[in-house]
C-alpha positions in Angstrom: -2.4 -78.9 -19.0 -4.5 -81.0 -21.4 -4.5 -83.0 -24.6 -4.6 -79.9 -26.8 -2.4 -77.4 -24.9 0.8 -77.6 -22.9 1.6 -75.8 -19.8 5.0 -74.4 -18.9 5.2 -73.5 -15.2 7.5 -70.6 -14.7 6.5 -70.2 -11.0 4.4 -72.7 -9.1 1.3 -71.5 -7.3 1.2 -71.6 -3.5 -1.7 -71.1 -1.1 -0.8 -67.5 -0.6 0.6 -66.5 -4.1 -0.6 -67.1 -7.6 1.9 -68.8 -9.9 3.0 -67.9 -13.4 2.8 -70.1 -16.5 2.6 -70.2 -20.3 -0.1 -72.1 -22.2 1.2 -73.3 -25.5 -1.7 -74.1 -27.8 -1.1 -77.0 -30.1 -2.8 -78.1 -33.4 -3.9 -81.3 -31.6 -7.6 -82.1 -31.0 -9.5 -84.3 -28.7 -13.1 -85.8 -28.9 -15.1 -88.2 -26.7 -12.6 -87.8 -23.8 -10.2 -89.9 -25.8 -7.2 -87.6 -25.5 -4.8 -86.6 -28.3 -6.1 -87.8 -31.6 -3.8 -89.1 -34.4 -3.6 -86.1 -36.7 -3.4 -82.3 -36.4 -5.5 -79.3 -37.5 -3.1 -76.7 -39.0 -3.5 -73.2 -37.4 -5.9 -74.4 -34.7 -3.6 -73.6 -31.8 -2.9 -70.0 -32.9 -6.6 -69.4 -33.7 -7.8 -70.7 -30.3 -5.1 -68.7 -28.4 -6.0 -65.5 -30.3 -9.7 -65.9 -29.6 -9.2 -66.7 -26.0 -6.8 -63.8 -25.4 -9.2 -61.4 -27.1 -12.1 -62.7 -24.9 -10.1 -62.4 -21.6 -9.2 -58.8 -22.4 -12.8 -57.9 -23.3 -14.2 -59.7 -20.3 -11.8 -57.9 -18.0 -13.2 -54.6 -19.2 -16.7 -55.6 -18.1 -15.6 -56.7 -14.7 -14.8 -60.4 -15.1 -11.5 -60.9 -13.2 -9.4 -63.6 -15.0 -5.9 -65.1 -15.1 -4.8 -63.7 -18.5 -1.6 -61.7 -18.5 -0.4 -61.4 -22.1 -0.2 -63.1 -25.5 3.6 -63.2 -26.3 3.1 -65.3 -29.4 0.1 -66.3 -31.6 0.0 -69.7 -29.9 1.2 -68.7 -26.4 -0.7 -67.2 -23.5 0.9 -66.0 -20.3 -1.4 -66.6 -17.3 -1.5 -66.6 -13.5 -1.8 -70.0 -12.0 -3.9 -71.4 -9.2 -3.2 -74.8 -7.5 -5.0 -77.9 -8.6 -6.4 -79.7 -5.6 -8.3 -83.0 -6.0 -11.6 -83.3 -4.1 -11.5 -87.1 -4.4 -8.3 -87.1 -2.4 -9.8 -84.7 0.2 -7.2 -82.1 -0.8 -9.7 -79.2 -0.6 -10.5 -77.9 2.9 -13.0 -75.3 4.1 -10.2 -72.7 4.4 -8.3 -73.5 1.3 -7.4 -70.6 -1.0 -5.8 -70.2 -4.5 -7.1 -73.4 -6.1 -9.0 -74.5 -9.1 -12.7 -74.8 -8.4 -13.1 -78.4 -9.6 -16.3 -77.7 -11.7 -17.3 -77.0 -15.3 -20.1 -74.5 -15.5 -22.1 -75.0 -18.8 -24.6 -72.6 -20.3 -27.1 -73.5 -23.0 -28.9 -70.9 -25.2 -30.2 -73.4 -27.7 -30.3 -77.2 -28.1 -28.6 -78.0 -31.4 -28.3 -81.6 -32.8 -25.4 -83.2 -30.9 -26.2 -81.6 -27.5 -25.8 -84.0 -24.6 -29.1 -82.7 -23.3 -31.0 -85.1 -25.6 -29.2 -88.1 -24.3 -29.9 -87.0 -20.7 -33.6 -86.4 -21.5 -33.9 -89.8 -23.1 -32.4 -91.5 -20.1 -34.6 -89.6 -17.6 -31.6 -87.8 -15.9 -33.4 -84.5 -16.6 -36.9 -83.5 -17.6 -38.2 -80.8 -20.0 -39.2 -78.8 -17.0 -35.5 -78.6 -15.9 -35.0 -76.7 -19.1 -38.0 -74.4 -18.6 -39.9 -76.3 -21.3 -43.4 -77.8 -21.3 -42.7 -80.6 -23.7 -39.9 -82.7 -25.1 -37.6 -80.4 -27.2 -36.5 -81.1 -30.7 -33.0 -80.4 -32.0 -32.5 -76.7 -32.9 -34.9 -75.2 -30.4 -33.8 -71.9 -28.9 -34.4 -71.5 -25.2 -36.2 -68.4 -23.8 -33.4 -67.9 -21.3 -30.0 -69.6 -20.8 -30.0 -72.9 -18.8 -27.0 -73.7 -16.6 -25.5 -77.1 -15.7 -22.5 -78.1 -13.6 -20.3 -81.1 -13.7 -17.1 -82.4 -12.1 -13.8 -81.4 -13.6 -11.0 -83.5 -12.3 -12.2 -87.1 -12.5 -10.2 -89.8 -14.2 -12.4 -91.2 -17.0 -15.2 -88.8 -17.7 -17.1 -85.9 -16.0 -20.3 -86.3 -14.0 -23.2 -83.9 -13.8 -24.0 -82.7 -10.3 -26.7 -80.8 -8.4 -25.7 -77.3 -7.5 -25.6 -78.3 -3.8 -23.3 -81.3 -4.6 -21.1 -79.0 -6.6 -20.9 -76.5 -3.8 -20.0 -79.1 -1.2 -17.4 -80.7 -3.5 -15.7 -77.4 -4.3 -15.9 -76.0 -0.7 -17.1 -72.6 -1.8 -19.8 -70.6 0.0 -23.4 -70.2 -1.1 -22.6 -66.5 -1.9 -19.6 -67.6 -4.0 -21.8 -70.1 -5.9 -24.4 -67.4 -6.7 -21.5 -65.1 -7.8 -20.1 -67.9 -10.0 -23.5 -68.3 -11.7 -23.8 -64.5 -12.2 -20.4 -64.3 -13.8 -21.1 -67.3 -16.0 -24.3 -65.5 -17.2 -22.4 -62.3 -17.9 -19.7 -64.3 -19.9 -22.4 -66.1 -21.9 -24.1 -62.8 -22.8 -20.8 -61.3 -24.0 -20.0 -64.4 -26.1 -23.5 -64.5 -27.6 -23.4 -60.8 -28.6 -20.0 -61.2 -30.2 -21.0 -64.3 -32.1 -24.1 -62.5 -33.4 -21.9 -59.6 -34.6 -20.0 -61.9 -36.9 -23.1 -63.9 -38.1 -22.9 -66.9 -35.8 -25.3 -68.3 -33.2 -23.8 -69.2 -29.8 -25.5 -72.4 -28.8 -23.7 -73.4 -25.6 -20.3 -73.4 -23.9 -18.5 -73.9 -20.6 -16.3 -71.9 -18.2 -14.0 -72.7 -15.3 -13.1 -70.6 -12.3 -10.4 -70.5 -9.6 -10.2 -68.9 -6.2 -7.2 -66.6 -5.8 -5.3 -66.0 -2.6 -7.8 -63.2 -1.7 -10.6 -65.7 -2.0 -12.0 -64.0 -5.1 -13.5 -65.9 -8.1 -11.2 -65.7 -11.2 -12.1 -67.0 -14.7 -9.4 -69.5 -15.7 -8.4 -71.9 -18.5 -9.9 -70.7 -21.8 -13.4 -69.4 -22.7 -15.3 -68.7 -25.9 -13.5 -70.7 -28.5 -14.5 -73.3 -31.1 -13.3 -76.0 -28.6 -15.1 -74.8 -25.5 -18.3 -73.5 -27.1 -20.7 -74.6 -29.8 -21.4 -72.1 -32.5 -23.6 -72.4 -35.6 -23.7 -70.7 -39.0 -27.1 -70.8 -40.6 -28.0 -73.7 -38.2 -24.8 -75.7 -39.3 -22.2 -76.5 -36.7 -19.0 -74.5 -36.9 -17.0 -75.8 -33.9 -15.3 -78.9 -32.7 -18.7 -80.5 -33.0 -17.9 -80.9 -36.8 -15.2 -83.4 -35.9 -17.4 -85.2 -33.4 -20.1 -85.5 -36.1 -17.7 -87.0 -38.6 -16.5 -89.7 -36.1 -20.2 -90.6 -35.4 -20.5 -91.7 -39.0 -17.9 -94.5 -38.4 -17.8 -97.4 -35.9 -15.1 -95.9 -33.7 -17.3 -93.4 -31.8 -19.7 -96.2 -30.7 -16.7 -98.4 -29.7 -15.3 -95.6 -27.5 -18.7 -95.0 -25.9 -18.9 -98.7 -25.1 -15.4 -98.6 -23.5 -16.4 -95.6 -21.4 -19.6 -97.2 -20.3 -17.7 -100.3 -19.2 -15.2 -98.0 -17.4 -12.3 -99.6 -19.2 -8.8 -98.1 -18.7 -8.1 -95.5 -21.4 -5.1 -97.4 -22.7 -7.4 -100.2 -23.8 -9.8 -97.9 -25.7 -9.9 -98.4 -29.5 -7.4 -96.3 -31.5 -9.2 -93.7 -33.8 -8.5 -93.5 -37.5 -7.3 -90.2 -39.0 -9.7 -87.6 -40.4 -10.0 -87.3 -44.2 -7.5 -84.7 -45.5 -10.3 -82.7 -47.1 -12.0 -82.4 -43.7 -8.8 -81.4 -42.0 -8.4 -78.5 -44.4 -12.0 -77.4 -43.9 -11.8 -77.6 -40.1 -8.5 -75.7 -40.2 -10.2 -72.9 -42.2 -13.1 -72.9 -39.7 -10.8 -72.2 -36.8 -8.9 -69.6 -38.7 -11.8 -67.8 -40.4 -13.9 -67.6 -37.2 -10.8 -66.3 -35.2 -10.1 -63.6 -37.8 -13.7 -62.4 -37.8 -13.9 -62.6 -34.0 -10.8 -60.6 -33.1 -11.0 -58.4 -36.2 -7.4 -59.1 -37.4 -6.1 -61.1 -40.4 -3.3 -63.4 -39.4 -3.7 -66.4 -41.6 -5.4 -65.2 -44.8 -8.2 -67.6 -44.2 -11.3 -67.8 -46.5 -14.4 -66.1 -45.2 -16.7 -68.0 -42.8 -19.3 -68.3 -45.7 -16.7 -69.7 -48.1 -15.5 -72.2 -45.5 -19.0 -73.3 -44.6 -19.9 -73.8 -48.3 -16.9 -76.1 -48.6 -18.1 -78.0 -45.5 -21.7 -78.4 -46.9 -20.2 -79.8 -50.2 -18.1 -82.2 -48.1 -21.3 -83.4 -46.2 -23.2 -83.9 -49.5 -20.4 -86.0 -50.9 -20.2 -88.0 -47.6 -23.9 -88.9 -47.9 -23.5 -90.2 -51.5 
């Protein structure tokens, strides 16, 4: 359950048995941890659901066990459910089974403008050496091999980056399971990067989440490889949810929200965002639909090509700068 998709629980998960649910993908969007924003992106939910369903099916074929069951409608996904246990409430014990591993695993193949890495480098939280680099990187650099990060998943205001040992202790998984988790994330990243390249995109970064099933096996859960979870580029230009983030950075609201987060203010006191320009809503809608059609190899929405969509976006940016 999140700000952009709803969950219908048909059968709750227990410690010994996975549950059953339906994800209903909406046309809502969220940026900067705000939650549901004031307007909608037509077709976004169907496009995300179709990409995610395709990815789950393909990943299962290469040995990545996941919770996908079926796609009964363009915006619906039937999934197996694990329990959500909160580490801050000490709900996860050493012998716990069938629960969400409370971590987000991030992989980075390049460092495009907008990557959180640059903020962390500037603050000293990480160094170039942590990224396998000899000097401070510039936006757009491609990494020789993927770099992985891990953060919390279930905290109230915003996620925190962790060391791998902190992550293992918080999630109560074994050292062997942590290594397996990294290996699976690398395999998923490789699949997504290859598919992106096949349709003319660069896969810059992304994130995945896992659960432990009743047999204590790692299972890929939630959603993976979409324009919301991952950052893709077309000819070095963002074609993902980053486009919306970039627009909001041009107006005062993004800075005001960042200030509220840094002050750890309650979310109900955060400043209310303005709506997106209607022209940008149409462009972003076409981004989601055109990429989804190319990615899954099926035409569902009659969207323009990726190239046509991106040319429209470049024209929008040029007018925005005037």
